[in-house]
N, C-alpha and C positions, 0 to 999 in steps of 0.2 A: 549220818544218813549215807547208804551205800549208794554208788553212781549206778544209773540204770544199765551200764556195761556190766559192772562187776555183778549186779543181779543176775544177769542173763549167763555171765560167763561160769558162774557157780555150779552150775549143774553139766557143764561140758567137759569131756575128757581132753586132756592136753595131748597136743602131738610132739614130736621130737626135733622139730625144726626151728631154730633159733632165727631171731631176726636183729639186724643191727641197730643201733641207736639211730636216730633222725640225724639227717647231715646239717653240718654247721649253717648257720645264716650266713648269707654274703654280705662281705664288709662294704662299707660306703666308698663311694667313688674316691680316688685318690688323687690324679691328676686334673688338670685343668680340662683337658679333652673328655676325662672320663665324666667329670662334672657337668660338662656341655652336654655331652651323649646323654646323660640320664635326665636333664632337664627337658630336653627337645623331645624325646622318647615319651616323657609324661605329658607334655603340651600336647602330641598327638593322641596319646589314651583319653586326656580330657577333653579331646576337640576343641581345645584352644587353637590347633592347627588342624583343619578339615582336611579329609581327603580331597584332593584336587587343588587345594590352596597352593598359591606360587609365593616364594619369598626369596630376598637376596642375601646374600653372607653379610653385607653391611646392615640390612635392617635386624637380623639376627644378632650380629655382634652387638648391637645398640640395646637390643631387647634382654640381652642375657648378660651385659656388661662383661664380655669375654674378648680377647684379641682374636684377629682373624688364624692364627695359625692352630690353635687348639681348637677352635670352632670348625675348621675346615676338616681337620681330623676326626671330628665327631660326625660331620655331616657324611664323610665318606664313609664311616663305618654304619651309619643307618642306611645309607644306600647298598651297601653289601647285603646286609640284612632285609632289603626290601620295603622298608619303611618310606624312603625317598628316593626319587628321581632326579638326575641332574639334567638341566635344560641348557645347553651351551648358548652363551651370551644373553642369557637370561637370568638364570639363576636355579632355585630348586623347586621341585613340586613334591607335596604330600602324596604318595602312592595311591592312585583311585582303588577302591575296593575290588578286589578280585574273589567273588564267591566260590569259583571253582578251585582254587588254590585253598581257600579256608576250608571248603568240604574235604579236601585230601587230608588237612592237616588235623581236622576232628576224625577222620577215620584212623589216623595213625594214633591219636590219643586214644582210641577204643582199643588196639592193639597193647599198648602198653600200660594202660590202666587195669585192662582184664587181666593180664599178666600179674599185675601186682595183686591185685585182689585175690586170685587164686593163691597165690603165694601166702598172703597172708591169713587166709582161712585154714591154711595148713600149719602155721607157725605156732611155735609154744610160747615165745615171748613176744607180747606186741603191745609196745609202748605207746605206739601212736592211738591206739584205738581208746583208751580212757579219755584221752584229751578230746579227741573228735565226739565222742559219746556225750560229754559235758556240754557241747555245742548245739548238737543237733537232736539227742534224744530228750529233748524238753517238751513241757507241756506247751499246747498251742497258746496260751496266755503268755507265755515266757518267750515267744519267739519274736527276733527283730523284725522290723517292718522296714527300716531304710535299705532301699535298693542297692545303694552304692556299698553300704557296708556287708550286706549280705553276698554281693558280688565279691567283695574282697577274700570274704571267709570262704566262699565256694570254691575259689583258685586254691586257698590253703587247705582246703579238704581234700580236693584230688592230689595236690602236692605232696600232702601227707601219706596218703595212699602209696604213691608211686617211691617216695622215700623210705617207708617202711618195707618194701621189698629188699633193701641193702644194696641195690644195683646202682652203683653211683653213675655209670654212664646213661642209664636209661633215666635216671634223674634227671641228667644235665639235659638230654634230648627235650624231655618233658618240660623243663623250664623255658627252653626256646620256642616250644610249641605253644605255650602259654603266653608269653609276650607277643608272638606274632597274631595270636588271635584275640587279644584282649579287647582291642579296638571295638569289636563288634560283640564280643562276648558279654561285656557287663550290659550292653543294652537288653541282654535277656532277662535283666531284673527290674527294669523300669516299670513293669507290669506285677500288680501284687498277686495276681494268680500266679505267676512264676515263681515268686518268693516262696507262696505256699507249696507249691509242688516241689521246689528244690528241698525243704525241709522234710516233707513227706518222703520223698526220694532216696534222699541221704540216710534218711531213719532206716528204710527199709535195707538198704545196702550194707550199713553197719551190722544190722541183726544179723543178716545172713553171714556176713564174715565171722561174727562172733560165735554162730553156731556152727562154723566150720563147714558152711555148705558153699564150696568153692562154684560149682557150677552156676547155682542159683544166683549168687554174689554175681559171678560174671554178665549173666543175663540179664540182671537188674541194672548194672552199670552200664552196658552197652545200650539198654533202651533210653536210659537217663541221657547218655551224652548224644545219641541220635536225635532224641526229642528237642535237646538244645541246637544242636545244628539245624534242624528244621524249622525252628522259631528264627534264629538269626539269619537264616537263607532269605528270609522274606523282608529283612530290613532294608529299607530306602535311604536316599540322601535326606529325604524329608524327614524321617525318624531320627536319623544323626542330628540334624540340626535342633530339632525338637529336644532331643536329651541333651544337648550342649546347653540350651536354655534353661531348663531345668537345673542342671550341674550349677 
């Protein structure tokens, strides 16, 4: 049976621009400091450490079962990236939410992803689109309903669009943006209506790209990201705590 994307593409004339294959998956953390960094960051993303929470190095060392030296390296790295704040003579604090910064990161996403979408609309070889079509161009009855899983796949959708541009530096910056907004972005999928909207909007974006309508794809993608930004802009700490309990 032909995929939804292949059915659409069959009638479309190819262009002459090639796209490089998707970038390789990042390797697992190697050092103890890398492992501690990844685990603490995941705790922040999963709301096991909430915005504003305070903790000492000794508490984290016991919790992670890691010595103080690699732990301190991990904490300093998270501080440089804006996830933690050091409190002299007290310990560490998970950085409070700064929605003005999140708004700016979402705006940067728009620039990167719209460029990638336009590039894909003109490209001849587009291996990323087939896999994305299998996930998002599906009947309503086959759509996933688990918000956490849809949130993970949503990140993958946008990352693959950018990777499909073949620009490695752009993909690297996009990965950093994704990590920095993940703490609030996943709350966008705690509502079933947002899950349904994501499927509908992703499908329209993919169809526009497949039909080589670059301007339309950019318009749809921009509206999609802006709507997500508006949704998470209204998130409160109460909503974060409720999301943590549901998880």
